[in-house]
C-alpha positions as CSV (number, residue, x, y, z in Angstrom):
1,M,51.6,45.6,149.0
2,L,48.6,47.4,150.4
3,A,51.0,49.4,152.8
4,V,53.0,50.5,149.7
5,C,49.8,51.8,147.9
6,S,48.9,53.6,150.8
7,L,52.0,55.7,151.2
8,F,52.2,56.7,147.3
9,I,48.3,58.0,148.0
10,Y,49.7,60.0,151.2
11,T,52.7,61.3,149.5
12,A,50.1,62.6,146.8
13,N,48.0,64.4,149.0
14,A,50.1,65.9,151.6
15,Q,53.3,67.8,152.5
16,V,56.5,65.8,152.4
17,K,59.7,66.5,154.0
18,V,63.0,64.5,153.4
19,G,66.4,64.8,155.2
20,D,68.2,65.0,158.2
21,N,65.1,66.3,160.5
22,P,61.8,65.2,158.7
23,T,59.5,66.7,161.6
24,T,59.6,70.2,160.6
25,L,58.0,71.4,157.2
26,G,57.3,74.8,156.0
27,A,53.8,75.8,155.8
28,S,53.7,76.4,152.1
29,S,56.0,73.8,151.3
30,L,54.9,70.7,149.2
31,L,58.3,68.6,149.0
32,E,61.2,70.0,151.1
33,L,64.7,68.5,151.2
34,E,67.3,69.2,153.9
35,S,70.6,68.1,154.5
36,T,73.8,69.2,155.9
37,N,75.9,66.7,153.8
38,K,73.6,65.7,150.8
39,A,72.5,67.1,147.7
40,L,69.7,67.4,145.0
41,V,70.8,66.3,141.7
42,I,68.8,67.9,138.6
43,T,68.6,66.0,135.4
44,R,71.6,65.8,133.2
45,V,70.9,66.1,129.7
46,A,73.6,66.8,126.9
47,N,71.6,70.0,126.0
48,K,68.6,71.6,125.8
49,A,67.6,70.1,122.3
50,A,67.4,66.6,124.2
51,I,64.4,67.3,125.7
52,A,61.8,66.5,122.8
53,T,58.7,68.1,124.5
54,P,59.9,70.6,126.9
55,V,57.0,72.4,129.1
56,N,56.9,75.6,131.6
57,G,58.8,74.7,134.8
58,M,61.6,72.5,133.6
59,V,65.1,72.6,134.9
60,I,68.0,70.7,133.6
61,Y,71.8,70.4,134.0
62,D,73.5,71.1,130.5
63,T,76.3,68.7,130.3
64,T,78.1,70.1,127.2
65,K,78.1,74.1,128.5
66,H,78.3,73.3,132.0
67,C,75.3,75.1,133.2
68,Y,71.5,75.4,134.4
69,R,68.6,75.9,132.0
70,G,65.1,76.7,132.6
71,Y,62.0,76.5,130.5
72,A,59.8,79.1,131.0
73,N,56.9,80.9,128.8
74,G,57.7,78.9,126.3
75,A,61.6,79.0,125.5
76,W,64.5,78.2,127.4
77,T,66.8,80.6,129.4
78,N,69.7,80.5,131.3
79,I,69.7,80.4,135.1
80,T,73.6,80.1,135.2
81,T,76.1,81.3,132.4
82,C,76.0,78.8,129.6
83,P,78.9,80.0,127.0
84,T,77.8,80.5,123.3
85,T,79.9,79.5,120.9
86,I,80.5,82.1,118.1
87,T,83.3,81.3,115.3
88,V,83.9,84.2,112.6
89,A,85.5,83.3,109.2
90,S,86.2,84.1,105.3
91,P,85.9,87.8,105.6
92,T,85.3,89.7,102.1
93,Y,85.8,93.2,101.2
94,Q,83.2,95.3,99.5
95,G,85.8,98.5,99.1
96,T,85.3,101.4,96.8
97,S,89.0,101.7,95.9
98,V,89.3,101.8,91.9
99,I,92.2,99.0,92.1
100,N,90.0,96.3,93.4
101,T,87.6,95.7,96.3
102,T,89.9,95.0,99.0
103,G,91.1,98.6,99.0
104,I,88.4,100.1,101.4
105,G,89.7,103.7,100.7
106,Y,92.3,106.3,100.1
107,N,95.1,108.0,102.1
108,G,94.1,111.2,103.4
109,E,90.1,110.8,103.0
110,N,87.3,109.3,105.3
111,I,86.6,105.9,104.6
112,P,83.3,105.6,102.5
113,A,80.3,104.3,104.2
114,G,80.0,101.8,101.0
115,S,83.0,100.2,102.1
116,T,81.8,97.2,104.3
117,I,83.4,93.9,105.4
118,T,81.4,91.0,105.3
119,V,82.1,88.0,107.7
120,Q,80.6,84.3,108.0
121,V,79.5,83.7,111.4
122,T,78.5,80.6,113.0
123,T,76.8,80.3,116.6
124,D,75.9,77.3,118.3
125,E,72.7,78.7,119.5
126,P,70.5,81.9,119.5
127,T,72.4,84.8,121.2
128,A,73.3,88.6,120.8
129,Y,76.8,89.6,119.1
130,N,78.8,92.5,119.2
131,L,81.7,91.9,116.6
132,S,84.3,94.9,116.5
133,A,87.9,95.3,115.0
134,T,89.8,98.7,115.8
135,H,93.1,99.8,114.1
136,A,94.9,101.6,116.7
137,G,97.2,103.5,114.3
138,T,94.0,105.1,112.4
139,G,91.1,105.0,114.9
140,L,89.3,103.1,112.0
141,V,86.6,100.3,113.3
142,Y,84.5,98.1,111.7
143,S,81.5,96.6,113.8
144,A,78.2,95.2,114.0
145,T,76.0,94.2,116.5
146,G,72.5,92.3,116.5
147,S,71.2,88.7,117.5
148,F,70.7,85.5,115.8
149,A,67.4,83.7,116.3
150,A,68.5,80.3,116.2
151,A,71.6,78.3,115.8
152,G,73.3,78.5,112.2
153,T,75.7,80.1,110.1
154,Y,75.0,83.8,108.9
155,Q,76.7,86.5,106.6
156,V,77.2,89.4,109.0
157,V,78.1,93.0,107.3
158,L,80.8,95.2,109.2
159,Q,80.0,98.7,108.9
160,N,82.6,101.5,109.4
161,N,83.1,104.4,111.4
162,G,83.9,106.9,108.3
163,V,87.1,108.1,110.0
164,A,89.7,110.1,108.1
165,I,92.9,108.1,107.1
166,P,96.4,110.2,107.6
167,W,97.4,111.2,104.4
168,D,100.8,109.5,104.7
169,T,98.9,106.1,105.9
170,F,98.7,103.5,103.2
171,G,98.7,99.8,102.6
172,V,97.1,96.7,104.6
173,L,95.6,97.5,108.1
174,T,95.9,94.6,110.4
175,M,92.7,94.6,112.5
176,P,91.9,92.1,115.0
177,L,88.2,91.2,115.1
178,T,86.8,90.7,118.6
179,G,83.3,89.3,120.0
180,A,83.8,85.9,119.0
181,S,85.1,82.4,120.2
182,N,88.0,82.4,117.8
183,S,90.2,85.2,116.3
184,I,91.0,86.2,113.1
185,N,92.4,89.7,111.4
186,L,90.7,91.7,109.0
187,V,93.2,93.4,106.5
188,P,91.7,95.9,104.6
189,R,93.7,98.0,102.1
190,I,94.4,101.7,102.1
191,D,95.3,102.9,98.4
192,I,97.0,105.9,97.4
193,K,95.6,108.9,95.5
194,S,97.1,111.8,93.9
195,I,95.2,115.3,94.8
196,P,93.7,118.0,92.8
197,A,95.8,120.7,91.5
198,S,93.9,123.1,93.5
199,A,94.6,121.2,96.9
200,T,98.6,120.9,96.1
201,A,100.5,122.7,98.6
202,V,102.5,126.1,97.2
203,V,105.4,126.3,98.6
204,D,108.4,128.2,96.8
205,V,111.9,126.6,96.1
206,T,114.4,128.8,94.4
207,Y,116.6,126.9,92.1
208,G,119.3,129.5,90.2
209,T,117.4,132.3,88.9
210,Q,114.1,130.4,89.1
211,T,111.4,130.2,91.8
212,W,109.6,126.8,91.3
213,I,106.8,124.9,93.5
214,D,108.5,122.6,95.6
215,R,106.8,119.5,94.4
216,N,104.9,118.1,91.5
217,L,101.4,119.2,91.0
218,G,98.6,116.5,92.6
219,A,101.6,115.4,95.0
220,R,101.2,114.8,98.5
221,R,104.7,116.1,99.7
222,V,108.1,117.2,98.3
223,A,109.9,113.6,97.1
224,T,111.9,111.6,99.6
225,A,113.3,109.4,97.4
226,I,113.5,108.7,93.3
227,D,110.5,106.4,93.4
228,D,108.6,107.9,96.3
229,V,104.8,107.4,95.5
230,L,103.5,109.9,97.3
231,S,105.3,113.0,95.5
232,Y,104.5,111.6,91.9
233,G,101.3,113.5,91.5
234,N,99.0,113.8,88.6
235,H,99.4,112.8,85.1
236,Y,98.1,115.4,82.6
237,Q,97.3,115.2,78.9
238,W,99.0,118.0,77.5
239,G,96.6,121.2,77.2
240,R,93.7,119.5,79.3
241,P,92.6,121.2,82.6
242,A,92.6,119.7,85.9
243,D,89.2,118.0,85.1
244,G,89.9,114.9,87.0
245,H,91.3,113.0,84.4
246,E,95.1,113.3,85.5
247,I,94.3,111.9,89.2
248,T,95.7,108.5,89.7
249,V,95.8,105.8,92.0
250,W,98.2,103.0,93.4
251,N,97.6,100.0,95.4
252,G,98.7,100.7,98.6
253,T,100.5,97.6,99.1
254,T,102.7,96.9,96.3
255,L,102.9,100.7,95.4
256,T,103.8,99.9,91.6
257,A,100.5,99.1,90.2
258,G,98.3,102.0,89.5
259,R,95.6,103.4,87.2
260,G,93.7,106.6,86.8
261,L,90.9,107.3,89.2
262,E,88.3,108.1,85.9
263,D,87.8,105.7,83.3
264,T,89.5,105.6,80.1
265,T,87.6,106.5,76.7
266,S,88.4,105.9,73.1
267,T,86.4,108.6,71.9
268,L,88.5,111.7,70.9
269,A,87.2,114.9,71.8
270,T,85.8,117.7,69.7
271,G,87.2,120.5,72.0
272,T,87.9,120.9,75.6
273,P,86.7,117.7,77.3
274,T,83.1,118.0,79.6
275,N,84.2,115.0,81.7
276,G,87.2,113.7,83.4
277,D,87.8,110.5,81.3
278,F,91.4,109.8,79.9
279,I,91.2,110.0,76.5
280,L,92.8,106.9,74.4
281,S,94.7,107.7,71.2
282,T,95.7,105.5,68.4
283,V,95.3,108.2,65.7
284,S,98.2,109.3,63.6
285,H,98.3,112.7,65.2
286,A,98.2,111.0,68.9
287,D,96.3,113.8,70.0
288,W,93.3,113.6,72.5
289,V,91.2,115.7,70.4
290,A,89.7,114.5,66.9
291,S,90.8,118.2,65.0
292,P,93.2,120.1,66.9
293,A,93.9,122.8,65.1
294,A,90.0,122.9,63.9
295,S,89.0,122.9,67.8
296,G,91.2,125.5,68.8
297,V,92.8,123.7,71.4
298,D,96.4,122.5,69.7
299,T,98.2,125.7,71.2
300,L,96.6,125.7,74.9
301,W,99.0,125.8,77.3
302,A,101.6,127.7,74.6
303,T,99.0,130.4,74.5
304,A,97.5,130.2,78.0
305,N,100.7,128.6,80.0
306,Q,98.8,128.6,83.5
307,G,97.5,125.8,82.5
308,P,96.6,123.7,85.5
309,C,99.3,125.7,87.7
310,P,97.9,128.3,90.3
311,A,97.6,131.8,90.0
312,G,100.9,133.3,89.6
313,Y,102.7,130.0,88.1
314,H,102.6,128.3,84.8
315,V,103.8,125.5,83.1
316,P,107.5,126.2,82.0
317,T,108.6,126.7,78.4
318,N,110.9,124.7,77.0
319,A,113.3,127.1,77.0
320,E,112.8,127.3,81.0
321,W,113.6,123.8,81.4
322,N,116.7,123.9,79.7
323,T,117.6,126.8,82.0
324,A,116.9,124.6,85.1
325,D,118.9,121.7,83.2
326,A,121.8,124.0,82.6
327,F,122.2,125.4,86.5
328,D,125.6,124.5,88.6
329,D,124.2,123.9,91.8
330,G,127.5,122.2,93.2
331,A,128.8,118.9,93.2
332,A,127.8,118.3,97.0
333,T,124.0,118.2,96.0
334,N,124.1,116.9,92.3
335,G,125.4,113.5,92.8
336,G,129.2,114.6,91.8
337,A,128.2,116.7,88.4
338,T,128.6,120.4,89.0
339,V,126.7,121.6,85.8
340,G,123.5,120.3,84.5
341,W,121.2,117.1,84.9
342,D,123.1,113.7,83.7
343,N,120.3,111.4,85.1
344,N,117.6,110.7,87.4
345,T,119.5,110.5,90.4
346,E,120.7,114.0,90.0
347,T,117.1,115.3,89.0
348,Y,116.2,114.1,92.6
349,N,119.4,115.1,94.6
350,S,118.4,118.7,93.0
351,A,116.7,121.5,95.2
352,L,113.8,120.6,92.8
353,K,113.5,117.1,93.9
354,L,112.1,115.8,90.9
355,P,111.0,112.1,91.3
356,S,110.9,109.6,88.6
357,A,107.1,109.7,88.2
358,G,107.1,108.0,84.9
359,Y,104.1,108.5,82.4
360,R,100.6,107.3,81.2
361,D,100.2,105.6,77.8
362,R,98.1,107.0,75.2
363,I,96.9,103.8,73.9
364,N,96.1,101.7,76.7
365,G,96.0,104.1,79.5
366,L,98.3,102.2,81.8
367,L,100.9,103.8,83.9
368,S,104.2,103.3,83.1
369,F,108.3,103.6,84.5
370,Q,107.2,105.0,87.7
371,G,110.4,105.0,89.9
372,T,112.8,104.7,86.9
373,A,112.1,108.1,84.7
374,G,110.5,111.3,84.8
375,T,108.7,113.0,82.2
376,Y,107.6,116.6,82.6
377,W,105.5,119.1,80.4
378,S,106.5,122.0,79.3
379,S,104.0,124.3,77.6
380,A,106.1,124.5,74.4
381,V,104.2,122.9,71.0
382,S,106.4,121.1,68.4
383,G,104.6,120.5,65.2
384,A,101.6,118.0,66.4
385,N,103.6,117.0,69.7
386,A,104.3,119.1,72.8
387,S,108.1,119.4,74.9
388,D,108.9,117.8,77.8
389,L,111.9,117.3,80.4
390,T,112.8,113.3,80.0
391,F,115.3,111.8,82.7
392,H,116.2,108.6,83.6
393,S,119.1,106.5,84.8
394,T,121.8,107.4,81.9
395,A,120.3,110.8,80.6
396,A,118.2,114.1,81.3
397,S,117.1,116.4,78.2
398,T,114.2,117.9,77.0
399,H,112.3,115.9,74.7
400,I,109.1,115.6,72.2
401,Y,106.2,113.7,73.3
402,N,102.7,112.7,71.7
403,R,100.1,115.2,73.8
404,A,97.6,112.4,74.3
405,R,100.3,111.0,76.8
406,G,99.8,111.7,80.5
407,L,102.7,113.4,82.0
408,T,103.9,115.3,84.9
409,V,103.5,118.8,85.7
410,R,105.8,121.4,87.7
411,C,104.8,125.0,88.3
412,L,107.2,127.8,87.8
413,K,106.5,131.0,89.4
414,D,105.8,134.1,86.7
């Protein structure tokens, strides 16, 4: 017993070497291990949390992460690579489209800074993070970087890089999110918006004796089909300037659900409106202005028929629409009919490529009949109403509509 106690006392107060050659010991060594076929085993614990009261200088082997950790300066640090588990889930969209928040922006425009995406991130320990999602077709990037001070679940807001979306790109963008242990896709939506009258390309097309602009006012392009949403353009209340009320927005996925960019109002104007609200009207004269004659706006386009058209062009008269309708453009391009338009197929097949852009209702402000009917304003008044060209699957002719309705405009050269 005395011998054993003497050994412990000796060990505590002297240099000790254990191994295959115990006779040599480094001058500064307190304890030295040496072997050619044996190893030192560090304490093995499930994780660092298993050490209730760590002290500086501790070293452990983490059996969950399969790595070495050391405790220094009051904190655990990784001696070898210790993988951190970060999982992402539940993306939510704070888009700025007027359709709904899943819509982050519009075709042909830069994505606004306010269009963010939030993801739920769970980490099993403190760590830095770098989350990123890129859409290869547009260059759109959503990303976030930072650090988590402790294990837990956090809401991380991804910011976008403000890239400009091509004018002919719309719908859901599939964006794989990287930087996490699992994989999810972000699926923001690009909606479709008509453009201002002033931004509409002015390209002439000859139709009989007339020269027209080749697309609707506010259209992104010449129609490629009867129901080409990029060719619909704006929907104007008769006589109103291009003040924003005419701009329309379409769900980039469904292509059939739409609304105006600006809000609606039930307050009738007393003269030319000073804002871009679409004015709802349920009054008997079905106009957007309370007293058309008294305010002097009841003959606006009839007396100043340029209307929203560019300089050198005008909103066509009723007679000018009839001239176009009666033109013989040949059976080869007019669906089999040689004279006049008989339906919306023939209006589209003509050189004017008139799409069925529908109209906007004066009572509820909803867009209707897109893809199935076309309604195009003329500058002519008819009592309390105004004339237009209307066409659908079985007919095409001039018509009379309430001036509070929102119809499309095709401009004719002076």
